[in-house]
BAFIMAR-631536 format. One record per residue (C-alpha): x, y, z. Coordinates in steps of 0.1 Angstrom, whole numbers, plus 5000, padded with zeros to 4 digits. Last residue first. Example, Ala and Ser with C-alpha at 12.3 -4.5 7.8 and 13.67 -1.06 7.14 Angstrom:
2
513749895071;512349555078;
//
This chain:
83
499250585277;501050235279;503650225306;507350225297;509050495317;508650705292;505550685285;504450475256;502250545227;500450225210;498950305175;496150005170;494650115138;496150345106;494250365078;495550495046;493450565014;494150634977;490850494970;492050274946;495350204963;493350114996;495850095020;495449925058;498249975082;497949725114;499249695152;501450055155;504150045175;505350375194;508150435220;508550835231;510151115215;506951205201;508651315160;511051015165;509150755179;506650855150;508750825127;510150495139;506650335137;506350515105;509150315090;508449975106;504449955091;505250155056;506949815042;504749605051;501749795040;503249865009;503649494997;499849405005;497249624991;498949884972;502349624956;499149344950;496849634933;499649794917;501049474900;497649344889;496849684871;500649714856;500049354844;496349434830;497349714810;500049554792;497949234785;495249514769;498349694748;499549304736;495749224725;495349574711;498549534688;497849144679;496549174648;493348964655;492749204679;493549504658;490949344629;488049354659;488849654667;488849834635;485149634630;
//
């Protein structure tokens, strides 16, 4: 019964709305924004480490599983040929 009274008073309603807002931001940032930020950074770092030009076609991030998948990593030889 107290839950229904809190819903009427608004405290629980505000808490639920806050939780849903944070959850939505986490989802959008993890699935859509973070891959676009990481793609050029990782490509640049791989190029530095390998001392060769590298490119990444796609980065997939699942923020719920805390997983990252890199697809289409191209490493070019120093003369410009693909490896």
